[in-house]
N, C-alpha and C positions, 0 to 999 in steps of 0.2 A: 462579402459577408461570410461565405463558406471558408475562405482562407483564414480570416481572423478567428473564426470559431475553431478551426483546426489548431491554430496557434494556442488559443486558450486551452483547448483539450490537451495538447501535448505539454504545455506548461503545468497544467494540473496534474498530469500523470507523473511528470518529473518531480514535482513538489511532494506528491503523495508517496511515491516509492522512496525518495530520499528521506522523507520524514520517518517512514517505517524502518528504514535501514539504520539511521542514526539512533532511533529509539531502541531497536533490538541490540545494537552494540552497547548502548548505555546500560541496558538491562544486564548484559553480560558482565560489565564492570560492576554494576550494582550488586550482583550476586556474589562477587568476590570481595567486595569492600567490607572491612571489619569495623571501622569507626562509624559511630552514629552520625557525626557531622558529614562525613563523606557520603553515607547512604542517603541522608536528607538532601544533599546537594544533587546527587544523581537522580533522585526521585523528582526534584524540581525540573532538572534538565529533561527528563523523560516526558514530563507533562508539557513543557514548552515545545518539545519536538512534535509531540502528538497533536496538541491543540493549535500550535502555531504553524505547522507545516503539513502534517499528514491529513488532518481533518479538512482544512481549507482546500488542499490539493485534491482530495477525494471528491469534495463537493464540486469544484471546478471541472474536474475530469468527467464526472458523471453528468452534470448539467450540460456541458458543451457536447458530450457524446450524444445525449438525447436530442439536442438541437441538430447535430450533424445527421442523425438518423432521419429526422423529419424533413431535412432539406431534399432528400431523395428516397422517400419512404418505400417506393416500389422496389428499388434496387436493394436497399439495405435489409429490408425485412425478409427477402428471399435469398440473401447471401449466406451460404453455409459457413464461411469463415467467420462471419460476425457472430453467429450463434456459438461457435467454438470459443471465440474471444470472450464473449459475455460470460460463458461458463467459468473461464479463468478469472474474470473480473469478480465474479461471485466468490471464488476462492480467495482472492486478494482482500475482499471485504471481510471475509471470515478471519483471515490472518490479522487484519487491522483490529477487529474486535478482540481477538485472542491476545495480541500484543498489548492493547489497552487495558484489558482486565489483568493480565500478568503484572503490568507496571503498577496498577492501582493496588492489587493485592500484595505485591512485594513491598511497596512503600508503607502500607499499613500493617505489615507483619503477619498477614493472614496466610501467606504461603512462604515456602522456602524454595528458591529457584536455583538449580545447578547452572553453572556457567555454560556447560555444554548444551543444556536445553535452550538457553538464550541464543547461543550461536546457531543452533538448528533453526530458530526463527529467522535469523538473518539469511541463512541458506534458503529457507522456504520462500521468503520474499523474493530473493533473487531468481529462483527457479520459476516461480509463478510469473514474475515480470518478464522473464525470457520467453515463457510460453505465450504470454500475451503478445509480445513482439513477433514471435514466429507465426501465430495465428493471424496477425494483422498484416504484416508485410509480405512474406512469401505466401501466406495463407490465401491472400486475395488472388494470387496467381494460381496456386495449386488447387484450391477448393472451388474454383468457379468453372 
């Protein structure tokens, strides 16, 4: 049971992060696009990536993570590395919301986004994901 829950958790994380990355890359292209047809197509792609990859991935990762915590509650609730990891997960959730609102506002014309700002979102997702990995893998050894 625990092994399969871990597989679902990891699959969810991969889906979540990849969805955020491709959406932020599409945002960068969207910000550079001059034709209205191209902008509409990129807005549709952003919505597909967010709703079809990032949202379900986040849901899977979070639900499976909660199940994993409850499989060994005494250990996980006292593990310092998990608290650090969860702090970074909250940051990733914030980035998820920020990318979603930027995409929505850009597609409706409510904001103008510079390509560099969209690229910074990509870098931010990568950095937070790396921090989650560091807190989880070596963190379990270093912080226990």
